[in-house]
A tleap script that builds the chain and sets N, CA, C and O, in Angstrom:
source leaprc.protein.ff14SB
mol = sequence {
  NMET THR MET GLY ILE ASP PRO ARG ASP LEU
  ALA GLU GLU ASP LEU LEU ARG GLU LEU ARG
  HIE LEU HIE ALA THR ARG THR GLU ALA LEU
  LEU HIE GLY SER ALA GLU ALA LEU ALA ASN
  HIE THR THR ARG THR GLU GLU LEU GLU GLN
  GLU TYR LEU ARG ARG HIE PRO GLU ARG ASP
  VAL ASP PRO GLU ARG LEU ARG ASP GLY ALA
  ARG ARG ARG GLN CGLY
}
set mol.1.N position { 6.046 -7.986 -22.018 }
set mol.1.CA position { 6.313 -8.753 -20.819 }
set mol.1.C position { 5.419 -8.239 -19.684 }
set mol.1.O position { 5.444 -7.053 -19.357 }
set mol.2.N position { 4.650 -9.117 -19.104 }
set mol.2.CA position { 3.771 -8.756 -18.007 }
set mol.2.C position { 4.521 -8.905 -16.692 }
set mol.2.O position { 5.174 -9.918 -16.444 }
set mol.3.N position { 4.417 -7.883 -15.859 }
set mol.3.CA position { 5.023 -7.938 -14.524 }
set mol.3.C position { 3.919 -8.286 -13.546 }
set mol.3.O position { 2.858 -7.661 -13.562 }
set mol.4.N position { 4.148 -9.260 -12.709 }
set mol.4.CA position { 3.112 -9.660 -11.774 }
set mol.4.C position { 2.099 -10.539 -12.468 }
set mol.4.O position { 2.380 -11.127 -13.512 }
set mol.5.N position { 0.939 -10.624 -11.894 }
set mol.5.CA position { -0.133 -11.446 -12.446 }
set mol.5.C position { -0.637 -10.800 -13.731 }
set mol.5.O position { -0.806 -9.583 -13.803 }
set mol.6.N position { -0.873 -11.621 -14.731 }
set mol.6.CA position { -1.424 -11.119 -15.988 }
set mol.6.C position { -2.735 -10.406 -15.669 }
set mol.6.O position { -3.599 -10.981 -15.007 }
set mol.7.N position { -2.900 -9.171 -16.123 }
set mol.7.CA position { -4.129 -8.430 -15.813 }
set mol.7.C position { -5.405 -9.153 -16.217 }
set mol.7.O position { -6.440 -8.975 -15.575 }
set mol.8.N position { -5.350 -9.963 -17.266 }
set mol.8.CA position { -6.538 -10.712 -17.698 }
set mol.8.C position { -6.967 -11.739 -16.662 }
set mol.8.O position { -8.122 -12.164 -16.641 }
set mol.9.N position { -6.036 -12.135 -15.804 }
set mol.9.CA position { -6.341 -13.139 -14.779 }
set mol.9.C position { -6.815 -12.532 -13.463 }
set mol.9.O position { -7.171 -13.267 -12.543 }
set mol.10.N position { -6.827 -11.227 -13.358 }
set mol.10.CA position { -7.249 -10.572 -12.121 }
set mol.10.C position { -8.764 -10.458 -12.053 }
set mol.10.O position { -9.418 -10.133 -13.045 }
set mol.11.N position { -9.308 -10.724 -10.895 }
set mol.11.CA position { -10.728 -10.459 -10.665 }
set mol.11.C position { -10.934 -8.945 -10.724 }
set mol.11.O position { -9.991 -8.179 -10.528 }
set mol.12.N position { -12.139 -8.529 -10.988 }
set mol.12.CA position { -12.438 -7.096 -11.115 }
set mol.12.C position { -11.979 -6.307 -9.883 }
set mol.12.O position { -11.349 -5.259 -10.018 }
set mol.13.N position { -12.286 -6.797 -8.713 }
set mol.13.CA position { -11.895 -6.129 -7.467 }
set mol.13.C position { -10.376 -5.988 -7.366 }
set mol.13.O position { -9.873 -4.948 -6.940 }
set mol.14.N position { -9.658 -7.020 -7.752 }
set mol.14.CA position { -8.192 -6.987 -7.703 }
set mol.14.C position { -7.623 -6.013 -8.730 }
set mol.14.O position { -6.669 -5.289 -8.445 }
set mol.15.N position { -8.206 -5.998 -9.909 }
set mol.15.CA position { -7.759 -5.061 -10.933 }
set mol.15.C position { -7.911 -3.621 -10.453 }
set mol.15.O position { -6.990 -2.816 -10.594 }
set mol.16.N position { -9.053 -3.301 -9.895 }
set mol.16.CA position { -9.287 -1.939 -9.398 }
set mol.16.C position { -8.356 -1.592 -8.241 }
set mol.16.O position { -7.841 -0.477 -8.168 }
set mol.17.N position { -8.142 -2.542 -7.343 }
set mol.17.CA position { -7.225 -2.302 -6.220 }
set mol.17.C position { -5.818 -2.019 -6.738 }
set mol.17.O position { -5.161 -1.093 -6.263 }
set mol.18.N position { -5.352 -2.801 -7.699 }
set mol.18.CA position { -4.016 -2.597 -8.259 }
set mol.18.C position { -3.914 -1.242 -8.961 }
set mol.18.O position { -2.909 -0.546 -8.817 }
set mol.19.N position { -4.929 -0.870 -9.706 }
set mol.19.CA position { -4.914 0.439 -10.376 }
set mol.19.C position { -4.863 1.582 -9.353 }
set mol.19.O position { -4.102 2.535 -9.515 }
set mol.20.N position { -5.664 1.476 -8.321 }
set mol.20.CA position { -5.655 2.532 -7.291 }
set mol.20.C position { -4.280 2.643 -6.635 }
set mol.20.O position { -3.787 3.745 -6.396 }
set mol.21.N position { -3.674 1.513 -6.352 }
set mol.21.CA position { -2.350 1.517 -5.723 }
set mol.21.C position { -1.306 2.153 -6.648 }
set mol.21.O position { -0.501 2.973 -6.207 }
set mol.22.N position { -1.322 1.778 -7.912 }
set mol.22.CA position { -0.348 2.354 -8.848 }
set mol.22.C position { -0.542 3.853 -9.009 }
set mol.22.O position { 0.432 4.603 -9.069 }
set mol.23.N position { -1.779 4.290 -9.078 }
set mol.23.CA position { -2.023 5.728 -9.209 }
set mol.23.C position { -1.603 6.473 -7.942 }
set mol.23.O position { -1.113 7.600 -8.016 }
set mol.24.N position { -1.793 5.852 -6.795 }
set mol.24.CA position { -1.399 6.481 -5.528 }
set mol.24.C position { 0.116 6.572 -5.377 }
set mol.24.O position { 0.620 7.467 -4.699 }
set mol.25.N position { 0.840 5.653 -6.004 }
set mol.25.CA position { 2.300 5.633 -5.840 }
set mol.25.C position { 3.052 6.256 -7.009 }
set mol.25.O position { 4.283 6.242 -7.017 }
set mol.26.N position { 2.356 6.793 -7.981 }
set mol.26.CA position { 3.002 7.331 -9.180 }
set mol.26.C position { 3.981 8.453 -8.873 }
set mol.26.O position { 5.103 8.437 -9.379 }
set mol.27.N position { 3.597 9.410 -8.074 }
set mol.27.CA position { 4.476 10.549 -7.797 }
set mol.27.C position { 5.760 10.105 -7.112 }
set mol.27.O position { 6.841 10.591 -7.445 }
set mol.28.N position { 5.652 9.188 -6.161 }
set mol.28.CA position { 6.861 8.685 -5.492 }
set mol.28.C position { 7.788 7.982 -6.478 }
set mol.28.O position { 9.006 8.146 -6.418 }
set mol.29.N position { 7.206 7.200 -7.384 }
set mol.29.CA position { 8.026 6.520 -8.393 }
set mol.29.C position { 8.707 7.541 -9.297 }
set mol.29.O position { 9.870 7.368 -9.661 }
set mol.30.N position { 7.999 8.590 -9.658 }
set mol.30.CA position { 8.564 9.630 -10.515 }
set mol.30.C position { 9.668 10.409 -9.816 }
set mol.30.O position { 10.733 10.636 -10.391 }
set mol.31.N position { 9.418 10.817 -8.583 }
set mol.31.CA position { 10.375 11.666 -7.873 }
set mol.31.C position { 11.565 10.905 -7.305 }
set mol.31.O position { 12.673 11.439 -7.247 }
set mol.32.N position { 11.346 9.663 -6.887 }
set mol.32.CA position { 12.397 8.983 -6.135 }
set mol.32.C position { 12.808 7.613 -6.664 }
set mol.32.O position { 13.750 7.015 -6.145 }
set mol.33.N position { 12.132 7.114 -7.669 }
set mol.33.CA position { 12.465 5.792 -8.194 }
set mol.33.C position { 13.595 5.866 -9.213 }
set mol.33.O position { 13.835 6.907 -9.825 }
set mol.34.N position { 14.274 4.752 -9.380 }
set mol.34.CA position { 15.298 4.679 -10.421 }
set mol.34.C position { 14.608 4.715 -11.781 }
set mol.34.O position { 13.388 4.580 -11.871 }
set mol.35.N position { 15.391 4.897 -12.827 }
set mol.35.CA position { 14.830 4.896 -14.178 }
set mol.35.C position { 14.120 3.567 -14.452 }
set mol.35.O position { 13.053 3.540 -15.065 }
set mol.36.N position { 14.717 2.476 -13.998 }
set mol.36.CA position { 14.110 1.160 -14.210 }
set mol.36.C position { 12.808 1.021 -13.419 }
set mol.36.O position { 11.828 0.481 -13.931 }
set mol.37.N position { 12.795 1.501 -12.182 }
set mol.37.CA position { 11.583 1.424 -11.364 }
set mol.37.C position { 10.457 2.241 -11.995 }
set mol.37.O position { 9.308 1.801 -12.017 }
set mol.38.N position { 10.779 3.418 -12.503 }
set mol.38.CA position { 9.766 4.260 -13.147 }
set mol.38.C position { 9.256 3.590 -14.421 }
set mol.38.O position { 8.054 3.598 -14.684 }
set mol.39.N position { 10.148 3.018 -15.202 }
set mol.39.CA position { 9.737 2.327 -16.424 }
set mol.39.C position { 8.834 1.135 -16.097 }
set mol.39.O position { 7.836 0.909 -16.781 }
set mol.40.N position { 9.176 0.379 -15.063 }
set mol.40.CA position { 8.344 -0.754 -14.644 }
set mol.40.C position { 6.979 -0.289 -14.166 }
set mol.40.O position { 5.962 -0.916 -14.465 }
set mol.41.N position { 6.956 0.800 -13.429 }
set mol.41.CA position { 5.699 1.369 -12.935 }
set mol.41.C position { 4.824 1.771 -14.116 }
set mol.41.O position { 3.628 1.479 -14.138 }
set mol.42.N position { 5.417 2.434 -15.088 }
set mol.42.CA position { 4.684 2.876 -16.273 }
set mol.42.C position { 4.128 1.683 -17.050 }
set mol.42.O position { 2.969 1.687 -17.465 }
set mol.43.N position { 4.958 0.676 -17.239 }
set mol.43.CA position { 4.533 -0.514 -17.974 }
set mol.43.C position { 3.367 -1.202 -17.283 }
set mol.43.O position { 2.377 -1.550 -17.925 }
set mol.44.N position { 3.484 -1.396 -15.985 }
set mol.44.CA position { 2.423 -2.086 -15.249 }
set mol.44.C position { 1.134 -1.270 -15.261 }
set mol.44.O position { 0.048 -1.829 -15.414 }
set mol.45.N position { 1.246 0.039 -15.102 }
set mol.45.CA position { 0.061 0.894 -15.142 }
set mol.45.C position { -0.627 0.774 -16.493 }
set mol.45.O position { -1.850 0.649 -16.559 }
set mol.46.N position { 0.140 0.811 -17.556 }
set mol.46.CA position { -0.436 0.690 -18.899 }
set mol.46.C position { -1.114 -0.661 -19.090 }
set mol.46.O position { -2.197 -0.731 -19.670 }
set mol.47.N position { -0.493 -1.733 -18.609 }
set mol.47.CA position { -1.094 -3.063 -18.716 }
set mol.47.C position { -2.454 -3.111 -18.020 }
set mol.47.O position { -3.435 -3.607 -18.575 }
set mol.48.N position { -2.492 -2.595 -16.811 }
set mol.48.CA position { -3.727 -2.653 -16.034 }
set mol.48.C position { -4.797 -1.727 -16.606 }
set mol.48.O position { -5.974 -2.086 -16.640 }
set mol.49.N position { -4.398 -0.547 -17.053 }
set mol.49.CA position { -5.370 0.375 -17.642 }
set mol.49.C position { -5.946 -0.183 -18.934 }
set mol.49.O position { -7.144 -0.049 -19.185 }
set mol.50.N position { -5.117 -0.803 -19.753 }
set mol.50.CA position { -5.611 -1.401 -20.997 }
set mol.50.C position { -6.593 -2.537 -20.708 }
set mol.50.O position { -7.586 -2.698 -21.417 }
set mol.51.N position { -6.319 -3.315 -19.678 }
set mol.51.CA position { -7.245 -4.384 -19.307 }
set mol.51.C position { -8.565 -3.803 -18.820 }
set mol.51.O position { -9.632 -4.321 -19.150 }
set mol.52.N position { -8.501 -2.729 -18.038 }
set mol.52.CA position { -9.731 -2.087 -17.574 }
set mol.52.C position { -10.548 -1.599 -18.768 }
set mol.52.O position { -11.760 -1.807 -18.821 }
set mol.53.N position { -9.885 -0.950 -19.723 }
set mol.53.CA position { -10.586 -0.445 -20.906 }
set mol.53.C position { -11.144 -1.584 -21.755 }
set mol.53.O position { -12.216 -1.446 -22.344 }
set mol.54.N position { -10.436 -2.695 -21.825 }
set mol.54.CA position { -10.937 -3.850 -22.566 }
set mol.54.C position { -12.228 -4.364 -21.940 }
set mol.54.O position { -13.175 -4.719 -22.640 }
set mol.55.N position { -12.249 -4.398 -20.614 }
set mol.55.CA position { -13.430 -4.900 -19.907 }
set mol.55.C position { -14.586 -3.914 -19.919 }
set mol.55.O position { -15.747 -4.316 -19.843 }
set mol.56.N position { -14.279 -2.634 -20.014 }
set mol.56.CA position { -15.304 -1.590 -19.886 }
set mol.56.C position { -15.236 -0.604 -21.055 }
set mol.56.O position { -14.987 0.583 -20.845 }
set mol.57.N position { -15.454 -1.081 -22.280 }
set mol.57.CA position { -15.361 -0.173 -23.429 }
set mol.57.C position { -16.435 0.913 -23.411 }
set mol.57.O position { -16.259 1.973 -24.011 }
set mol.58.N position { -17.528 0.655 -22.736 }
set mol.58.CA position { -18.631 1.623 -22.671 }
set mol.58.C position { -18.713 2.263 -21.282 }
set mol.58.O position { -19.801 2.547 -20.781 }
set mol.59.N position { -17.551 2.485 -20.671 }
set mol.59.CA position { -17.550 3.031 -19.317 }
set mol.59.C position { -18.231 4.399 -19.288 }
set mol.59.O position { -18.326 5.073 -20.314 }
set mol.60.N position { -18.694 4.794 -18.133 }
set mol.60.CA position { -19.403 6.056 -17.947 }
set mol.60.C position { -18.396 7.201 -17.993 }
set mol.60.O position { -17.593 7.367 -17.075 }
set mol.61.N position { -18.443 7.987 -19.061 }
set mol.61.CA position { -17.527 9.107 -19.223 }
set mol.61.C position { -18.248 10.394 -18.807 }
set mol.61.O position { -19.308 10.720 -19.341 }
set mol.62.N position { -17.670 11.110 -17.863 }
set mol.62.CA position { -18.226 12.363 -17.372 }
set mol.62.C position { -18.076 13.429 -18.452 }
set mol.62.O position { -16.951 13.711 -18.865 }
set mol.63.N position { -19.166 14.032 -18.925 }
set mol.63.CA position { -19.076 15.046 -19.975 }
set mol.63.C position { -18.179 16.228 -19.596 }
set mol.63.O position { -17.614 16.884 -20.471 }
set mol.64.N position { -18.049 16.494 -18.315 }
set mol.64.CA position { -17.187 17.592 -17.869 }
set mol.64.C position { -15.710 17.249 -18.033 }
set mol.64.O position { -14.859 18.137 -17.968 }
set mol.65.N position { -15.393 15.966 -18.246 }
set mol.65.CA position { -14.009 15.540 -18.440 }
set mol.65.C position { -13.607 15.576 -19.913 }
set mol.65.O position { -12.470 15.249 -20.254 }
set mol.66.N position { -14.530 15.971 -20.784 }
set mol.66.CA position { -14.254 16.084 -22.214 }
set mol.66.C position { -13.872 17.519 -22.538 }
set mol.66.O position { -14.226 18.439 -21.801 }
set mol.67.N position { -13.159 17.714 -23.624 }
set mol.67.CA position { -12.742 19.068 -24.009 }
set mol.67.C position { -13.915 20.018 -24.093 }
set mol.67.O position { -13.852 21.141 -23.592 }
set mol.68.N position { -14.986 19.568 -24.726 }
set mol.68.CA position { -16.136 20.434 -24.893 }
set mol.68.C position { -16.714 20.838 -23.541 }
set mol.68.O position { -17.117 21.987 -23.361 }
set mol.69.N position { -16.758 19.906 -22.589 }
set mol.69.CA position { -17.248 20.221 -21.248 }
set mol.69.C position { -16.355 21.217 -20.545 }
set mol.69.O position { -16.846 22.107 -19.851 }
set mol.70.N position { -15.041 21.081 -20.714 }
set mol.70.CA position { -14.094 22.015 -20.104 }
set mol.70.C position { -14.257 23.404 -20.707 }
set mol.70.O position { -14.172 24.407 -19.998 }
set mol.71.N position { -14.484 23.463 -21.980 }
set mol.71.CA position { -14.687 24.765 -22.649 }
set mol.71.C position { -15.945 25.463 -22.144 }
set mol.71.O position { -15.949 26.679 -21.949 }
set mol.72.N position { -17.002 24.701 -21.933 }
set mol.72.CA position { -18.242 25.290 -21.417 }
set mol.72.C position { -18.033 25.885 -20.032 }
set mol.72.O position { -18.604 26.928 -19.713 }
set mol.73.N position { -17.210 25.222 -19.198 }
set mol.73.CA position { -16.935 25.743 -17.849 }
set mol.73.C position { -16.178 27.064 -17.923 }
set mol.73.O position { -16.414 27.956 -17.109 }
set mol.74.N position { -15.269 27.202 -18.891 }
set mol.74.CA position { -14.447 28.395 -19.000 }
set mol.74.C position { -15.239 29.571 -19.564 }
set mol.74.O position { -14.995 30.721 -19.198 }
set mol.75.N position { -16.185 29.281 -20.456 }
set mol.75.CA position { -16.904 30.329 -21.171 }
set mol.75.C position { -18.029 30.837 -20.398 }
set mol.75.O position { -18.743 31.728 -20.859 }
savepdb mol mol.pdb
quit
């Protein structure tokens, strides 16, 4: 079940804006939201993130964000 506008119908700018908003409000939903509000937040975030990944399968991945990159920083 999609909450709000189907992510496939969002323009790129709208998709990114929605993702930024959800990420910015995650801690508040976790600390102060009801169980249902947190579940809805999680569901919507997953929907939008999956749509982003569908659109950008070859997105620019920072090598430092990979396990091997993290290990090199520690060593």
